[in-house]
C-alpha positions as a Markdown table, in Angstrom:
| # | Residue | x | y | z |
|---|---|---|---|---|
| 1 | Unk | 25.3 | 35.9 | 11.9 |
| 2 | Unk | 27.8 | 33.6 | 10.3 |
| 3 | Unk | 26.7 | 31.5 | 7.3 |
| 4 | Unk | 25.1 | 28.3 | 8.5 |
| 5 | Unk | 26.7 | 25.1 | 7.5 |
| 6 | Unk | 24.3 | 22.4 | 8.8 |
| 7 | Unk | 20.6 | 23.4 | 8.6 |
| 8 | Unk | 17.5 | 21.5 | 9.7 |
| 9 | Unk | 14.0 | 22.4 | 8.4 |
| 10 | Unk | 11.2 | 21.0 | 10.6 |
| 11 | Unk | 7.7 | 20.4 | 9.2 |
| 12 | Unk | 5.9 | 17.4 | 10.6 |
| 13 | Unk | 2.3 | 18.1 | 9.8 |
| 14 | Unk | 0.2 | 17.3 | 6.7 |
| 15 | Unk | 1.0 | 16.8 | 3.0 |
| 16 | Unk | 0.0 | 20.2 | 1.7 |
| 17 | Unk | 1.9 | 21.9 | 4.5 |
| 18 | Unk | 5.1 | 20.0 | 3.7 |
| 19 | Unk | 4.7 | 20.7 | 0.0 |
| 20 | Unk | 4.5 | 24.4 | 0.7 |
| 21 | Unk | 7.7 | 24.2 | 2.7 |
| 22 | Unk | 9.8 | 22.5 | 0.1 |
| 23 | Unk | 10.7 | 25.6 | -1.9 |
| 24 | Unk | 12.7 | 26.8 | 1.2 |
| 25 | Unk | 15.2 | 24.0 | 0.4 |
| 26 | Unk | 16.1 | 25.2 | -3.1 |
| 27 | Unk | 16.5 | 28.8 | -1.8 |
| 28 | Unk | 18.8 | 27.6 | 1.0 |
| 29 | Unk | 20.8 | 25.5 | -1.5 |
| 30 | Unk | 21.2 | 28.5 | -3.8 |
| 31 | Unk | 22.4 | 30.7 | -0.9 |
| 32 | Unk | 24.5 | 28.1 | 0.9 |
| 33 | Unk | 25.6 | 25.6 | -1.8 |
| 34 | Unk | 28.0 | 23.7 | 0.5 |
| 35 | Unk | 25.7 | 23.4 | 3.5 |
| 36 | Unk | 24.3 | 20.1 | 4.8 |
| 37 | Unk | 20.5 | 20.4 | 4.6 |
| 38 | Unk | 18.3 | 18.2 | 6.7 |
| 39 | Unk | 14.5 | 17.9 | 7.0 |
| 40 | Unk | 12.4 | 16.5 | 9.8 |
| 41 | Unk | 9.1 | 15.2 | 8.5 |
| 42 | Unk | 6.2 | 12.9 | 9.3 |
| 43 | Unk | 6.3 | 9.4 | 8.0 |
| 44 | Unk | 3.4 | 9.8 | 5.5 |
| 45 | Unk | 3.8 | 13.3 | 4.1 |
| 46 | Unk | 7.6 | 12.9 | 4.2 |
| 47 | Unk | 7.4 | 10.3 | 1.5 |
| 48 | Unk | 7.1 | 13.2 | -0.9 |
| 49 | Unk | 10.6 | 14.4 | 0.0 |
| 50 | Unk | 12.4 | 11.1 | -0.7 |
| 51 | Unk | 14.8 | 11.6 | -3.5 |
| 52 | Unk | 14.7 | 15.4 | -3.1 |
| 53 | Unk | 17.8 | 16.9 | -4.8 |
| 54 | Unk | 18.6 | 19.3 | -2.0 |
| 55 | Unk | 18.1 | 17.2 | 1.1 |
| 56 | Unk | 21.1 | 15.4 | 2.6 |
| 57 | Unk | 19.6 | 14.1 | 5.8 |
| 58 | Unk | 16.1 | 12.9 | 6.6 |
| 59 | Unk | 14.8 | 12.6 | 10.2 |
| 60 | Unk | 11.4 | 10.8 | 10.6 |
| 61 | Unk | 9.3 | 12.3 | 13.3 |
| 62 | Unk | 7.0 | 9.3 | 13.8 |
| 63 | Unk | 6.6 | 5.6 | 12.9 |
| 64 | Unk | 3.2 | 4.9 | 11.3 |
| 65 | Unk | 1.7 | 8.0 | 12.8 |
| 66 | Unk | 3.0 | 7.4 | 16.4 |
| 67 | Unk | 5.6 | 10.0 | 17.4 |
| 68 | Unk | 9.1 | 8.5 | 18.1 |
| 69 | Unk | 10.4 | 8.7 | 21.7 |
| 70 | Unk | 12.0 | 12.0 | 22.6 |
| 71 | Unk | 15.3 | 10.6 | 23.6 |
| 72 | Unk | 15.6 | 8.6 | 20.4 |
| 73 | Unk | 14.9 | 11.7 | 18.3 |
| 74 | Unk | 17.4 | 13.7 | 20.4 |
| 75 | Unk | 20.2 | 11.3 | 19.7 |
| 76 | Unk | 19.5 | 11.4 | 16.0 |
| 77 | Unk | 19.3 | 15.2 | 15.9 |
| 78 | Unk | 22.5 | 15.6 | 17.9 |
| 79 | Unk | 24.3 | 13.1 | 15.7 |
| 80 | Unk | 24.1 | 15.5 | 12.8 |
| 81 | Unk | 25.5 | 18.5 | 14.7 |
| 82 | Unk | 23.1 | 21.0 | 13.2 |
| 83 | Unk | 24.0 | 24.7 | 13.8 |
| 84 | Unk | 20.7 | 26.1 | 12.6 |
| 85 | Unk | 17.1 | 24.9 | 12.7 |
| 86 | Unk | 13.9 | 26.5 | 11.3 |
| 87 | Unk | 10.8 | 25.2 | 12.9 |
| 88 | Unk | 8.2 | 26.0 | 10.3 |
| 89 | Unk | 5.1 | 24.6 | 12.1 |
| 90 | Unk | 6.0 | 24.7 | 15.8 |
| 91 | Unk | 4.6 | 22.6 | 18.6 |
| 92 | Unk | 5.8 | 22.7 | 22.2 |
| 93 | Unk | 7.4 | 19.3 | 21.8 |
| 94 | Unk | 9.3 | 20.3 | 18.7 |
| 95 | Unk | 10.6 | 23.6 | 20.3 |
| 96 | Unk | 11.7 | 21.7 | 23.4 |
| 97 | Unk | 13.5 | 19.0 | 21.3 |
| 98 | Unk | 15.5 | 21.6 | 19.4 |
| 99 | Unk | 16.3 | 23.4 | 22.6 |
| 100 | Unk | 17.5 | 20.2 | 24.3 |
| 101 | Unk | 19.5 | 19.3 | 21.2 |
| 102 | Unk | 21.5 | 22.4 | 21.8 |
| 103 | Unk | 21.2 | 23.7 | 18.2 |
| 104 | Unk | 22.8 | 27.2 | 18.5 |
| 105 | Unk | 20.4 | 29.1 | 16.1 |
| 106 | Unk | 16.7 | 28.1 | 16.5 |
| 107 | Unk | 14.2 | 30.0 | 14.4 |
| 108 | Unk | 10.5 | 30.0 | 15.2 |
| 109 | Unk | 7.4 | 32.0 | 15.9 |
| 110 | Unk | 7.4 | 34.7 | 18.6 |
| 111 | Unk | 3.7 | 34.3 | 19.4 |
| 112 | Unk | 3.6 | 31.0 | 21.4 |
| 113 | Unk | 4.0 | 30.5 | 25.2 |
| 114 | Unk | 7.1 | 28.4 | 24.4 |
| 115 | Unk | 8.7 | 30.9 | 22.0 |
| 116 | Unk | 11.4 | 31.7 | 24.5 |
| 117 | Unk | 12.9 | 28.3 | 23.5 |
| 118 | Unk | 13.8 | 29.9 | 20.1 |
| 119 | Unk | 16.9 | 32.1 | 19.8 |
| 120 | Unk | 15.4 | 34.0 | 16.9 |
| 121 | Unk | 11.7 | 34.8 | 16.9 |
| 122 | Unk | 9.5 | 35.9 | 14.0 |
| 123 | Unk | 6.4 | 37.9 | 14.8 |
| 124 | Unk | 3.9 | 37.3 | 12.1 |
| 125 | Unk | 0.3 | 36.2 | 12.5 |
| 126 | Unk | -0.8 | 33.9 | 9.7 |
| 127 | Unk | -4.6 | 33.6 | 10.3 |
| 128 | Unk | -5.3 | 37.0 | 8.7 |
| 129 | Unk | -4.0 | 35.4 | 5.4 |
| 130 | Unk | -2.2 | 38.5 | 4.4 |
| 131 | Unk | 0.3 | 36.3 | 2.5 |
| 132 | Unk | 0.4 | 32.8 | 1.1 |
| 133 | Unk | 1.6 | 30.0 | 3.4 |
| 134 | Unk | 4.5 | 29.4 | 1.1 |
| 135 | Unk | 5.5 | 33.0 | 1.4 |
| 136 | Unk | 5.2 | 33.0 | 5.2 |
| 137 | Unk | 7.5 | 30.0 | 5.2 |
| 138 | Unk | 10.1 | 31.7 | 3.0 |
| 139 | Unk | 10.0 | 34.8 | 5.2 |
| 140 | Unk | 11.3 | 32.7 | 8.1 |
| 141 | Unk | 14.6 | 32.5 | 6.2 |
| 142 | Unk | 15.1 | 36.3 | 6.5 |
| 143 | Unk | 16.5 | 35.7 | 10.0 |
| 144 | Unk | 19.4 | 33.9 | 8.3 |
| 145 | Unk | 19.8 | 36.5 | 5.5 |
| 146 | Unk | 17.6 | 39.5 | 4.8 |
| 147 | Unk | 18.2 | 38.9 | 1.0 |
| 148 | Unk | 15.7 | 35.9 | 1.1 |
| 149 | Unk | 12.4 | 37.3 | -0.3 |
| 150 | Unk | 9.0 | 35.9 | -1.2 |
| 151 | Unk | 8.5 | 38.6 | -3.9 |
| 152 | Unk | 8.5 | 37.3 | -7.4 |
| 153 | Unk | 9.1 | 33.8 | -6.2 |
| 154 | Unk | 9.0 | 31.0 | -8.8 |
| 155 | Unk | 9.2 | 28.1 | -6.4 |
| 156 | Unk | 11.2 | 24.9 | -7.0 |
| 157 | Unk | 9.6 | 22.0 | -5.2 |
| 158 | Unk | 12.0 | 19.2 | -6.2 |
| 159 | Unk | 9.3 | 16.5 | -6.3 |
| 160 | Unk | 10.2 | 13.7 | -8.8 |
| 161 | Unk | 7.7 | 10.8 | -9.4 |
| 162 | Unk | 9.2 | 7.5 | -8.4 |
| 163 | Unk | 9.9 | 5.2 | -11.4 |
| 164 | Unk | 8.5 | 2.1 | -9.6 |
| 165 | Unk | 5.3 | 4.0 | -8.7 |
| 166 | Unk | 5.0 | 5.2 | -12.3 |
| 167 | Unk | 5.1 | 1.6 | -13.5 |
| 168 | Unk | 2.5 | 0.6 | -10.8 |
| 169 | Unk | 0.1 | 3.4 | -11.9 |
| 170 | Unk | 0.5 | 2.5 | -15.6 |
| 171 | Unk | -0.4 | -1.1 | -14.8 |
| 172 | Unk | -3.4 | 0.0 | -12.8 |
| 173 | Unk | -4.6 | 2.3 | -15.6 |
| 174 | Unk | -4.1 | -0.5 | -18.1 |
| 175 | Unk | -6.3 | -2.7 | -15.9 |
| 176 | Unk | -9.1 | -0.1 | -16.2 |
| 177 | Unk | -8.6 | -0.1 | -20.0 |
| 178 | Unk | -6.9 | 3.3 | -20.2 |
| 179 | Unk | -4.5 | 3.5 | -23.1 |
| 180 | Unk | -1.0 | 5.0 | -22.9 |
| 181 | Unk | -2.0 | 8.2 | -24.6 |
| 182 | Unk | -5.5 | 8.5 | -23.1 |
| 183 | Unk | -6.1 | 11.7 | -21.1 |
| 184 | Unk | -7.4 | 11.5 | -17.5 |
| 185 | Unk | -8.7 | 14.1 | -15.1 |
| 186 | Unk | -8.2 | 13.4 | -11.3 |
| 187 | Unk | -11.1 | 14.4 | -9.0 |
| 188 | Unk | -10.3 | 14.4 | -5.3 |
| 189 | Unk | -13.6 | 15.0 | -3.4 |
| 190 | Unk | -12.4 | 14.9 | 0.2 |
| 191 | Unk | -10.1 | 17.1 | 2.2 |
| 192 | Unk | -9.3 | 15.0 | 5.3 |
| 193 | Unk | -11.2 | 17.6 | 7.4 |
| 194 | Unk | -8.8 | 20.4 | 6.5 |
| 195 | Unk | -11.4 | 22.6 | 4.7 |
| 196 | Unk | -15.1 | 22.7 | 3.8 |
| 197 | Unk | -16.0 | 20.2 | 1.2 |
| 198 | Unk | -18.0 | 20.7 | -2.0 |
| 199 | Unk | -20.8 | 18.1 | -1.9 |
| 200 | Unk | -19.8 | 14.7 | -3.4 |
| 201 | Unk | -22.9 | 14.6 | -5.6 |
| 202 | Unk | -21.6 | 17.8 | -7.3 |
| 203 | Unk | -18.3 | 16.2 | -7.9 |
| 204 | Unk | -20.2 | 13.3 | -9.5 |
| 205 | Unk | -22.1 | 15.6 | -11.8 |
| 206 | Unk | -18.9 | 17.4 | -12.7 |
| 207 | Unk | -17.1 | 14.2 | -13.5 |
| 208 | Unk | -20.0 | 13.0 | -15.7 |
| 209 | Unk | -19.8 | 16.2 | -17.7 |
| 210 | Unk | -16.1 | 16.0 | -18.1 |
| 211 | Unk | -16.3 | 12.4 | -19.1 |
| 212 | Unk | -19.2 | 12.6 | -21.6 |
| 213 | Unk | -18.9 | 16.1 | -22.9 |
| 214 | Unk | -15.2 | 16.7 | -22.8 |
| 215 | Unk | -14.0 | 13.1 | -23.5 |
| 216 | Unk | -11.7 | 12.5 | -20.5 |
| 217 | Unk | -11.4 | 9.4 | -18.4 |
| 218 | Unk | -12.1 | 10.4 | -14.7 |
| 219 | Unk | -10.0 | 9.0 | -11.8 |
| 220 | Unk | -11.5 | 9.6 | -8.4 |
| 221 | Unk | -9.0 | 9.5 | -5.5 |
| 222 | Unk | -9.3 | 9.6 | -1.7 |
| 223 | Unk | -7.3 | 8.9 | 1.4 |
| 224 | Unk | -7.9 | 6.5 | 4.3 |
| 225 | Unk | -11.5 | 7.0 | 5.6 |
| 226 | Unk | -12.7 | 8.5 | 2.4 |
| 227 | Unk | -13.5 | 5.3 | 0.7 |
| 228 | Unk | -17.3 | 5.7 | 0.7 |
| 229 | Unk | -17.1 | 9.2 | -0.8 |
| 230 | Unk | -14.8 | 7.9 | -3.6 |
| 231 | Unk | -17.1 | 5.0 | -4.4 |
| 232 | Unk | -20.2 | 7.2 | -4.4 |
| 233 | Unk | -18.6 | 9.8 | -6.6 |
| 234 | Unk | -17.3 | 7.2 | -9.0 |
| 235 | Unk | -20.7 | 5.4 | -9.1 |
| 236 | Unk | -22.4 | 8.8 | -9.8 |
| 237 | Unk | -20.0 | 9.4 | -12.7 |
| 238 | Unk | -20.7 | 6.1 | -14.3 |
| 239 | Unk | -19.0 | 2.9 | -15.5 |
| 240 | Unk | -16.1 | 4.7 | -17.1 |
| 241 | Unk | -14.9 | 6.2 | -13.8 |
| 242 | Unk | -11.7 | 4.9 | -12.2 |
| 243 | Unk | -12.0 | 4.6 | -8.4 |
| 244 | Unk | -8.9 | 4.7 | -6.2 |
| 245 | Unk | -10.6 | 4.5 | -2.7 |
| 246 | Unk | -7.6 | 4.9 | -0.3 |
| 247 | Unk | -5.6 | 2.3 | -2.2 |
| 248 | Unk | -2.7 | 4.5 | -3.4 |
| 249 | Unk | 0.5 | 5.0 | -1.7 |
| 250 | Unk | 1.8 | 8.6 | -1.7 |
| 251 | Unk | 4.4 | 7.8 | -4.5 |
| 252 | Unk | 1.6 | 6.2 | -6.5 |
| 253 | Unk | -0.7 | 9.2 | -6.0 |
| 254 | Unk | 2.2 | 11.4 | -7.2 |
| 255 | Unk | 2.6 | 9.3 | -10.3 |
| 256 | Unk | -1.1 | 9.4 | -11.0 |
| 257 | Unk | -1.3 | 13.2 | -10.6 |
| 258 | Unk | 1.8 | 13.7 | -12.8 |
| 259 | Unk | 0.0 | 11.6 | -15.5 |
| 260 | Unk | -3.2 | 13.8 | -15.3 |
| 261 | Unk | -4.3 | 16.6 | -17.6 |
| 262 | Unk | -6.1 | 18.3 | -14.7 |
| 263 | Unk | -6.7 | 17.9 | -11.0 |
| 264 | Unk | -10.0 | 19.1 | -9.4 |
| 265 | Unk | -10.2 | 19.1 | -5.6 |
| 266 | Unk | -11.1 | 20.9 | -2.5 |
| 267 | Unk | -8.5 | 22.7 | -0.5 |
| 268 | Unk | -6.3 | 19.6 | 0.3 |
| 269 | Unk | -2.8 | 18.2 | -0.1 |
| 270 | Unk | -3.4 | 16.5 | -3.5 |
| 271 | Unk | -4.3 | 19.9 | -5.0 |
| 272 | Unk | -1.0 | 21.3 | -3.9 |
| 273 | Unk | 0.8 | 18.2 | -5.1 |
| 274 | Unk | -0.7 | 18.6 | -8.6 |
| 275 | Unk | 0.3 | 22.3 | -8.7 |
| 276 | Unk | 3.8 | 21.4 | -7.6 |
| 277 | Unk | 4.1 | 18.8 | -10.4 |
| 278 | Unk | 3.1 | 21.5 | -13.0 |
| 279 | Unk | -0.4 | 20.0 | -13.6 |
| 280 | Unk | -3.3 | 22.5 | -14.2 |
| 281 | Unk | -5.6 | 22.6 | -11.2 |
| 282 | Unk | -9.1 | 23.7 | -10.2 |
| 283 | Unk | -9.5 | 24.4 | -6.5 |
| 284 | Unk | -12.8 | 24.8 | -4.6 |
| 285 | Unk | -12.4 | 26.8 | -1.4 |
| 286 | Unk | -14.4 | 28.1 | 1.5 |
| 287 | Unk | -14.7 | 31.9 | 2.0 |
| 288 | Unk | -13.4 | 31.7 | 5.6 |
| 289 | Unk | -10.3 | 33.9 | 6.0 |
| 290 | Unk | -8.1 | 31.3 | 7.8 |
| 291 | Unk | -8.9 | 28.8 | 5.0 |
| 292 | Unk | -8.9 | 31.3 | 2.1 |
| 293 | Unk | -7.0 | 30.7 | -1.2 |
| 294 | Unk | -5.1 | 33.8 | -0.5 |
| 295 | Unk | -3.2 | 31.8 | 2.1 |
| 296 | Unk | -3.8 | 28.2 | 1.0 |
| 297 | Unk | -4.5 | 28.4 | -2.7 |
| 298 | Unk | -2.4 | 26.4 | -5.2 |
| 299 | Unk | 0.8 | 28.3 | -5.8 |
| 300 | Unk | 0.8 | 28.3 | -9.6 |
| 301 | Unk | -0.5 | 30.3 | -12.5 |
| 302 | Unk | -2.0 | 27.1 | -14.0 |
| 303 | Unk | -5.1 | 27.3 | -11.8 |
| 304 | Unk | -8.6 | 28.4 | -11.4 |
| 305 | Unk | -10.0 | 28.9 | -7.9 |
| 306 | Unk | -13.6 | 29.1 | -6.9 |
| 307 | Unk | -14.9 | 30.7 | -3.7 |
| 308 | Unk | -18.6 | 31.0 | -2.6 |
| 309 | Unk | -20.2 | 34.5 | -2.5 |
| 310 | Unk | -20.9 | 34.3 | 1.2 |
| 311 | Unk | -20.0 | 36.1 | 4.5 |
| 312 | Unk | -16.4 | 35.4 | 5.7 |
| 313 | Unk | -17.7 | 35.1 | 9.3 |
| 314 | Unk | -20.5 | 32.6 | 8.6 |
| 315 | Unk | -21.2 | 30.9 | 11.9 |
| 316 | Unk | -22.2 | 27.6 | 10.3 |
| 317 | Unk | -19.0 | 27.4 | 8.3 |
| 318 | Unk | -17.0 | 28.1 | 11.4 |
| 319 | Unk | -18.6 | 25.2 | 13.2 |
| 320 | Unk | -17.2 | 22.8 | 10.7 |
| 321 | Unk | -19.0 | 20.0 | 8.8 |
| 322 | Unk | -21.4 | 20.8 | 6.0 |
| 323 | Unk | -22.5 | 24.3 | 5.4 |
| 324 | Unk | -24.6 | 25.7 | 2.6 |
| 325 | Unk | -22.1 | 28.4 | 1.7 |
| 326 | Unk | -19.8 | 26.1 | -0.3 |
| 327 | Unk | -22.9 | 24.8 | -2.2 |
| 328 | Unk | -23.3 | 28.2 | -3.7 |
| 329 | Unk | -20.6 | 27.2 | -6.1 |
| 330 | Unk | -22.4 | 25.5 | -9.0 |
| 331 | Unk | -21.4 | 22.6 | -11.2 |
| 332 | Unk | -21.7 | 24.9 | -14.2 |
| 333 | Unk | -19.1 | 27.3 | -12.6 |
| 334 | Unk | -16.6 | 24.5 | -11.9 |
| 335 | Unk | -17.1 | 22.9 | -15.3 |
| 336 | Unk | -16.5 | 26.3 | -17.0 |
| 337 | Unk | -13.4 | 26.7 | -14.9 |
| 338 | Unk | -12.0 | 23.3 | -16.0 |
| 339 | Unk | -12.6 | 24.2 | -19.7 |
| 340 | Unk | -10.9 | 27.6 | -19.2 |
| 341 | Unk | -7.8 | 26.3 | -17.5 |
| 342 | Unk | -7.5 | 23.3 | -20.0 |
| 343 | Unk | -7.6 | 25.8 | -22.9 |
| 344 | Unk | -4.9 | 27.9 | -21.2 |
| 345 | Unk | -2.6 | 25.0 | -20.4 |
| 346 | Unk | -2.9 | 23.6 | -23.9 |
| 347 | Unk | -1.8 | 27.0 | -25.3 |
| 348 | Unk | 1.2 | 27.4 | -23.2 |
| 349 | Unk | 2.2 | 23.8 | -22.4 |
| 350 | Unk | 2.5 | 22.2 | -19.0 |
| 351 | Unk | 5.3 | 23.6 | -17.0 |
| 352 | Unk | 6.0 | 24.9 | -13.5 |
| 353 | Unk | 4.9 | 28.5 | -13.3 |
| 354 | Unk | 5.0 | 31.3 | -10.8 |
| 355 | Unk | 2.2 | 32.2 | -8.5 |
| 356 | Unk | -0.3 | 34.6 | -9.9 |
């Protein structure tokens, strides 16, 4: 295969998924320094890629969550004359679009009914969580060059907080009475339905301990639809808690997390965002194999991850909603994890670190 000159990476799903795709860009830029790199992303999660140092072309898959018409997307894709596309999270529509666009090299999974639309198919099942999602993504690049490897990977995410958003966050924090040098911990108690959530009342108890015993200001964040949870957790923590109930743009959330000393969350995009920014994180995960931290954990050494001691095939967990398994993780356990990682991070300094 000749070296590609115009490469499109396609990942149109959720925030955490997009973040775990970004290291592919730095690897491609290192291997093909003169290539044009494009990325097709959704309108919300794609905001994290604005200003990325390795992306030359952005293609927005939707407008305010509504997919753009196919012919409109086709015209834009064709206008860039891509010679290679890697569809990281495929759907029938995306595979068909890349086929119709006539991109010569189309890389995607070999296990879907529409896989014949790809010229180069990768046969790896991800649900057994043998590797991390980021590593599965990087392995797609082996089609282009076998030298691409996930082993010993120290990922470069390329996420840079927006200066305007930083100013906005500092103004908001000042409105809460938070001084410039005052340390905050961000608690994100929702997951947008992507995992099994630790109970909100446990997050409130944890936040109270971190505030009163450890001396941190606690910021509670949540996305659209999670406003009641954010308000309940903040109220449970007490008057010193800072509530951001679905009021932050993604650039503002990025600026807030970059400002934090620690992020505590369920398995969700903001946890990956904190890790990508080099912030210490504590993640609370279900024991179900498809959702396990082995595949979906924060990809950093500045982490502590807690998983309940429960059967991996729990029928209640598999149904979704609230299950008692995740409640086997105690507030004491999570609090101890926060103290442990804070001590580690203070000793080595905050920096981007390899997965461990």
